[in-house]
N, C-alpha and C positions, 0 to 999 in steps of 0.2 A: 733602320730607315722606315721614314715616314710614310704610316700604313697610306698615301694618299689616294688611291682608287674606296675609299669607305669616306669619303668629302661627297657634298650634297650639289650634282651642276647642277646650275647653272650658267647656262650658255648665255653672253652680250654680246652685241651684229654694231662694228662700229665699219666706218666704210673709207676707208685712207685712201685722202688723194682725192682725185675727178675718174669713172671711165677705170675701177677696177669690177673686174669682172662676177667677182667669189669677196663678198664680204669679207670685215677677218673678224673672226667671231673667239673673244677666253675667256676663259672661267680664271680668278686673280688666285692664286696661291694666300699672294703677301702685295698686294697693291702696293708697296712700296717699294716693294725689291724688283718689280719687273719683269717678271715667271712668272707663268700663269697652266696651267693645270694643260690645259689643250685649246693648240688654235689651227685657224684652216688657213691655208695658205689664198694667198687673194688675188694668184692670180691661176691657176689650178682648180681652186678649190679640192686641193689635196689635206686630208683634216690629219692632224698628230696631238698625239701621245705625250706628257712631260715622265718622263722615270727619270728621280730622281738617282744621290747618287751610293753605291751600297759596296754589298759584297753577297760573290754566290756559288757555293760548291758546283765547279765547271767539269765535265764529263759523265759519264756515266758508270757505277761500281762493277765487280766481275761478275756479279752473282746478275745478273740482267738479265731478264729474258734478251734474246738475239741482239749482243752488246758485241759491238764492231772493236781490234784491239787499239785502233782506235781511237777511238774514247774515253780512255787512259793514259798518265796515272788522272784519277780526280786532282786538281787542286782548290784552292782557293782564289777566285780573283771579284779584286776591287775593280769599279767601275765608276766611271764619272756623270752627271747633268749626261742629257741627254733628249733626245724627239725623235721616236720616231713615229708612223704613217702609222692610222690607226686599220689605215685595210691593205692590204694589196691593191699597186698598181694594180689600174683599170683602164683600157683599154678606151678609155671615154677616155682618157690622160692620155696615154701617150699621147694616140692620135693629134690631143691638143701640140705637144711637141715637137711629133715625128712625121707627122703631117699621112702618116698612112699607117696601118694595123698591120704587121702581122701573125697575130695571132690561126691556131688551126679552129677558133673552136669559135664562132661569128655566136651575133643577134643579138647580142643583149649590150649593152654602152659601159654595164654596169659587169660585162664579167671579168675576171683576172689578165692582163694580159699574159699571154705564153708563146713561144719558140722565141725565142731574145738570147739571145748570148749577152754573157756581161760585158764582153769588148762592146753591143749593142748599150744597152744599159751603163755604161757609160757614156756612149756620147747622148743618150739621154740628159740621166748630171745635164752633163757641158751645156746640152741646148738649154735647158733647168736653169741657169746659175745665171745665163746669160740673159734670158729673161725677168729675172726675176729679181736680177742684184747678188742672190743667197749665199754660200757656198751649203749645198745639199753631197749628200753623197749616202753609198750604200755601209748597211751597220755594217759590224765588225764580226764576227765570227762570235766573238767574247759576250759583246752587246744584243748579239740575235738569241744566244739561248738564255745571257741575265734576264732576257722581254719576253722569252716563252714561259722557263722555267718559272715567271713571276712568286716565286719563291715556294713551290715546288723545291724537289728534290724528286719524289718517282719518275717512274717511267714516262708516263701525261700531265704536263697539269691539270690534268682530271683525273688523278690516279693513276694507282698502278695494273689495274684490270681493261682491258682490252672491250670489255663490254659496257662502260659508259662513255669511249670514245665517238661516237656516234653521233651523241649531241650537239658536239664540239668543233668534228671534221669530218668535213669532203677524202673521204680514204675508197677503197676496191669496192671496200663490205656493200657501201650506200651511194654511192658517186653518181650508180649509171651510168656510168665511164665517160663520162665527161667533167667540164668546171663547172663551177656552181657562182651566178654572183653574188659579192665582198660581200660579207656580212650575215648569212644564211645561216647556217654557227651559231651558240653560244662564244659569248667572249671570253676569255682567261679574266685573273684576279686581278688585273693589271684594267682589264676592258682593250685587248687589242682582240683581235679576229685572225678567224684561221689561219696559226700560228703554228700548229699543226692541216696536213690536211693541204685539199685545193687544189695548190700546185705547188712546188720545194722555190726554193730566195734566193738567190745569187746572195753573198755574202762582199763584203769589197775585202779582205785584207788574206791576203798568197796562205796556199798550206807552209801547217806550223805545226811541231809535235811535239804535244800532253809535256810538258815538266811538274816535276809532283811537288813541287819552290812553289810559293804566293806570286800569283805575278800582280799588275794595275795596269788597265790596257790593257793586254797582250794584242801581237798585234802580226801575220805570217805578214811574209817575206812581199813586198810589191814586186819586186822581179821574179817571180813564181809565173812561168807559163800559164798552170794551172789554176784552178775558183773552185771553190768552194759552195755547196749547196745545200740548206737545210730544208729536216719541216713535213718532209714528206710533198705526192701530190695524189692525185684526187686515182689515181694509177698503183697506185702501194698499196700496200698490205700494213700494218698497224704498228706494227714490228720498226718498219721503213721512217715512219711519219714520227718516234722518237723524240725529244727531246737533246739527248745525248746522238745520235745520229747524222754523223757528215758524208755527204754526198762529194763526189770528188767527177771534175770535166776537166775539156781545156777550157782557155777562156775565149773564140768562140762555134765553141757547143752550141751549137740551143732545143729546143726541143717541146712540145708541149703541155709539160708538165713540169713545168720551171717557168718561174715568174722572178718576182722582187719585189719587195719592198724596200722605201725613202729612211734617212734620217737624218739628223744636224745638230751638232754640238747645242746645247744652253745656251752660251753664251750669244750666238749669232742673232739669236732671238729673243732683243727685249723691246717690248710693248709695253710703250709709254699705258700707268696707270691712267680709267675714266674721270678721274680729276687733277689727272692735267691735259686733259683733251682739248 
């Protein structure tokens, strides 16, 4: 997989149509192919990064400290290219679509929205898609872990030791018992923020058991009455913020430790290059 995170980013701004609230911003990887390193949704201001297709080892090794049985067996997973939001969805972005703020922690619009159930998030995405004419969704669990690991196989993308985690995540050792505005810790190697800690994040597909065989874009059953959230939160100890950790709750469960980020298939975002504008 191309190490696109080493590309020098020079953001360009375009206004698409008239009266859009946020200019569409992007950096071309190849101006001829129509896909770009990043973009900002022009209706909500949500920023996205392109993750190129690749493969990784999903799950955690049996000797990883804090590991649960449902994190194995480890298996190879192939993922198609997709865009994922650079930050967790904020309270201001939620309010823009839903006209209310259900969060427990308030006072800064850049705080991640929380206290939302998986079902609540589906309604948000439904309204967002109607507003934008696009096809946003939650990331699958496999896409989420692919994003979080960012090419690593250690317990955290920052390494195997907890002592370095505080530079990258808000968890019980440094959060002071609350959420924090997006992007206030260091990102992972692919430029994505808060994959560990701050709020745990709902994923799209239902619960699935891991198999040892190779999988291609795996998904759990959509009929599952339960959903998975990943990444740990401001309340959790480090071991529950590991890349491989899985948390399961009913789809109508909400809590001040759970929020989300969104994704979209790469082919749904094709932007004409500057030469064609």
